Structures are given as C-alpha cells and as structure tokens.
Phi, psi and omega in degrees: 000318181294317180297320181295322180291319179295321178294323179295319179295320180297318179293327179289324182274346184303319179294337183269352182270135181274138177273131181296133180209131179237149180209163179223149180209153176251146179287343174202149183261347178229124179224149172285152178298135181101351177255143180276162179227147182257125176255128180245125176249125183240132177239121178254137181093195182272107179234128178267145175094174179250158176299137177271093185268008179299333181290346182276340192290345178290329184239352181226152163260128179273106185281321181199165178208155179213164183218144177217155180232152180222133179225131180213154176224116181235120180052041178082357179265124182261134176227137178232147176206151175232144181230132175242129178248132180235129176266112188249142175244116180297139178274347183210168176261177183100191178278124182240134176265128171272109188292164176297139184247128180277132174232102186065234179267000182255164179223145174279171174277155176284150181233160177242139179228134177255123180250118183279138173276182186299323183288341182264358185272001178055040178259075184285339179232164180280354185293330183273354182258137176260342178202136178203165181246142173232138178229138179212150176254146181285349175205152182267343174222148186207154177285153179301136181068007174269166186270138167230141185257125176258126179246125178249129178238122171262114185248130185210153175242013181233165176267149183242139174262338174219148181204139177211125181247128182289152176274146178292120178256095187247115179287133177082025180210151172264130184240129178234130177283139184257093173070194181269165179293146175252135179237132180203167178259148179213169177243119180238120181053041177077009182239135180280129182228165175255131182244126172251120188244134178227141182235149177227144170261127183243133180237097179296138183259353181220148177282159181119202180269129179243126181266126173264107185291166179294141173268136184247139176240130174240130180205175177235121178280120183288144179260104182288347182279338182217137178271357183261342179274150182277352181096178184253125179290142183218137175228129176226160179214155178274174178274139175294152182229160179240132180245131178269120184255120181274146176284176175298138180293153182295334182283354182279135179290121184293341180277351179267147174292129183291122182228083176274110185224164176274327178200147180224137176232135178236127188218141170262123183264116182269142177294127182060016177075008182230158178285137179282170173268128187261130178226151179298131177081352180259121184284151170221156184252131176253125183244124180241133181234134178243128178236130183230120176281122179096015177224153172277163180295333180290343181271359185270143184277168173291145186258326187248351182289135176083002179277129182278112180240118182258137176093010181225150163262132187247137176227085184287148176262168176293137179293148178255120181249136178207167180224132173253169181223137175219190184295340181264358178125213183276150172233108178278138182231131175231124180238129179237140177236143177220131174274128184239132180239113176297137182262344177206160183279164179120198180268117179245153186247127171267117188289167179292145173242122186230134176237120180264134183216164180255120180280111183287345179276312181268349182058046179222158175280132177226166181226138170256129192228137163252114188294152176293149177213159180253144179234152178260122181257123181276150178286165175282176182295332181273354181129175185286337180256120182287131180270129177266115183300137180287141178265110183250147176243126182281125179243122179278113180277136179271118180264146179287121179237137179276117181246143178271118181255119180276136179291139180245148179284145181287138183290157177281176181294319179296318180296320180295321179295318179295319178296320179295321179296317180296321178295319179295320178296317178297321178294322179298314181293328176296314179294323178298316180296321179295317179295318179297318179296321179296316178297320180295318178295321179295319176297318178297322178296316178298319179296318180295319182296316179294318179297320180296320178297318179297318180296317180296322179295316178295324179294319178298318178296319179295318178297319178298319179294319179296319180295317179297320180297319180294318180295320179296326177295315177298318181296320180294321179294311179298324180295313181292330177283349180075019181275092185295322180297317179295321178297315180296328179285328184278331185303316176299326177294322176298316180298319180296321180286319183291314181271359183051049182225101183289351178284348178283112183225003182217162179294330181300328181285349177264345181289141181092356179289322176199153180296321181296318180292320177300319180296319181290324178297319179294319179295322179296315179295323177294319179293329181295326185247002178259168178296149186299322183291346181253011178289129185238014177273158181227143178296319181297320180296320180294312181296325178294320178297320178292320178297318178298321179295320178294321178295316180297319179295319179295318179297318179298317180294322179294318179295320178297322179293319178295318178298320180296319179295325178293317179293326179295328178291000000 
C-alpha cells in the first residue's frame, strides 16, 4: 500500500519537475584577432555545481565572468535556470574549438569559433583601426653577437585605462631594453594618433636564422561616455620577423676576442688633464677607458693584462664596467686602473695598448691604439737606487764578568719552612690574579659583542631610513614634474626601501597594501596611457597615500610591540 501511494505521488509531481539541461552559445562565431567574445552557459532545472571552465584556458584568456539565476512558477509549474557569462580573449587565430563544458553531471555541446588574422580583417587603411602595433628592425642581417635594434610602436587614437606590453622572448639572443618609453603625437592617414615607442638592443648568440616573435599588447579601452563601465578589452600583436645572422668573417683572427661594433674609442685619462712628475718609488695611477658603440660592457676585452712593462711594479685595480644608452643603442664602457711604481731612474717606456675590433659598418678589421711613449723618471733625494734599510735585531751579548760571591750561611729548618710557605702563597695569588683577569676579559668581550650588534642594528636602521628618504626625494621630484613613467618606475624602489625587502621590484607587489594606494596606482597607469588633458591623478594624493601607509605600518608595529611586552610579562 505504501509503495503504491509513493508511486502515485511521483506520477502526480512528474509534470511539475524540471529536467536538467545545459547548453552553451557564443555571441558571434567570427571575430577578428584581438577582439573578445562572450560565451554563455545556461543550465535549466536542478543542476549541482559550477561550470568547469579550466578546459578553456588552453585557447582563451578569461577576462571576466558573471552569474545570474532565474526562478519562476506558472500555473503550478516551477522552472529554474542559471546563466554564466564569460568574456573570452582568443590566444590565437584560425579555427578554434570551444570544448564541451561540464556542469555537474551534464555537459554542454562543443562550439566552433573562427578568429581572423590581420590579413583577413580587410583593414587596408589605418582609418578603421583604433589601436595597433608596429615592430621593425634597424637591419635585416647582422653579425653574430653584434647589435640590432628592435623598435616597437603602439599607435592608438583612443584612451586606455589599462595597458600591458609583452617583453620580447627571443631564444638564442641577449635582449637589453634601451631607456624609457617615448610618447608623442603623430598624424597617420590624416588622423591624429598617440604613439608610444619602446626600443630593445638584441645580440644574437648564434649564426643562422633568428626569429623575432610577435609582441603582444593587452589593454582596456576606456569608455568616456560612462564612468560605470569597465571599458572594452583589446588585444593586438605585431608581425613576427626573421633576422639573418652572419658568422664571424674568415679574415678575423681566431685568437682575438670577437668584437663586432659600430665604433670604438680607446683613451688614456690623465689626472687633472696633465702628465704627472715621475720619481723613483713614488706611485702614479694610469687609467685606460674603452668605449664601444653597439656592444655590452661584458663583451669588452681586458686592456692592461699581459702587457710587458719593464722598470715598474704594477698594482692593478678591479675593472669598472658600465653601459650607456643613446639613439643608436648600447654603449659598453670598460675602465681599468693600475698603480705603477718606477723602480729606477732614467728613461722608461710605457708600451702600446691596442684593441682590435670588427667594424660592422665598413665590414673591416680596425684597431684602436694608445701609442707607446717614453717617460723620464727622476731619482729620489738619496740617489737613483733606493736603499732598503737593513732590519737589525739587537742582541745583548753576555760578557763574562768576574763577580765576587759572598758565602752565605745555610738556613735553618724553621727558616726553610717559612720560605717555602711564602713561595706557595705568592704562587697562589699569581694564579688567582691570572684567573680573575681571564674572567674579566671574557666579560668585556661579551659586552663588546652585544654592544657591537646593537650598533650594527641601529646602523642598519639608519641606512634604511636614509635610503627611504633618498628614494622619497626622487619620487617627489618626479611627481611634481608630472613624469608618470618616472613615478611608476620609482614606486617599486620606494616599496623595497620602506619594507626593507629587495624582492619588491614591480608595481604588482605593491597592490593590496592599501585601498588608497591601489586607487592611485590605477589612476597613474590610466594617466600614463591616456591623453594628457584627461589625466586625473594628483601628486598630493599619491604622497598622502604613501604617508597613510607609513602611519598604518607604524601603528601596527607599535601594537605588535605592546602585545609582545604583555606576553613577555
């Protein structure tokens, strides 16, 4: 009877129960590369769980997602549904399959999406584009380990609220960024645009064909019509390029360090611009500097090693390596110093210094030379040969002396006992004094060690405070000048100095420290890529956010110290 009643209730409720059903749809089936597409997943009926969108990450970037629910009852019929919307950015062009997505125990159907590349978008003119990337090399072929300059231009006619440009990841090459980005206005096809330009120096390490992959830009185009919308996501990329890398020429001496450069200068730097007066035993410093256009400092050879110098004692210093940057790329600089002491008077010869290099412009071997020269070394006041004073040790010779020894009477037993007692007492006090002195010295050492640690700790705090003060001064200057790029570059240095954490090297590591700072970072990035007249960040607001963060940090440390003192009690 009970089973029959339960079956009857089930049959009565069956028309009112919703059958689980899931489906997926795209808002468009054909999109140009760089445009996002919306995927909608709908679940009708009782479905447990969320869509498993991990299968999408291989071919899409999930930019954002949202969820909504719907519940209705019509004529006693109950219906439920859930909808998930995903804003997807394709990672590649061509035909892309949107795989089936599991929602609980159900699965959606698979979908197909066609992503057009640049040649298929029918963009024959720049008028239809609001933002695009251009990449170019200053030469199509280059010698191995020589410099080629890559220029990236982001050209846009719209304002951006977010922007991120990928770094060139080139296998088999050393890549160095050349300075800061340049921003300027230009006219393209009769339309005024904003150009952001970035340059890299590339040094191929192997001969053959080198592929320069496409550079990718991800950003959000701000919507000036509404302050509530997040803007439109946009992705563009440059075209990949191929560079032909030439091997070392056959005419190059294999025993020489390979130096392919555009220009090389070798110079002897004189103190105060004049030649010193040379005297025996008096040291002087010789400074040689090598500058190479189109090379890093690590590619420059040693200048003074292996040079045969007669008549001098040499004390070389560590070489100083640095790199400069100009419109033509990197300038590697190597400076070497050696202290030289003449050992005798007369005419001494400073030998020639020669650096052989390959001129990548003329394709010929050239040499930079500091010619040999002779110098006159004056004698010292004592003469041309320096006298080394003899080291003598005074030895006191014991001479035999006849001494008159008076005979002494032998002590009695009582006297001998008293003398022995006095000797034992004197020996005891000597050992006592030695032990006491040792303990005193050990105590003094412990006190010195603790004091030294305290001094070093205070010194570290002082150095950290000085460094933070110096960084804040730079930040304040850049802030008042309105140089947003400089401000964005200095902020990670401020974070490293303030938190005494050298691992802080990017703006992302400062996000989440405070709401005010996050707001100012977002405003700064928006101002960096938006038109100047629409910049809304303020120097005062940024400095106030940093001051508030310092106050909050100080309060937190004070409270932690108070809690620690309570626990210690």
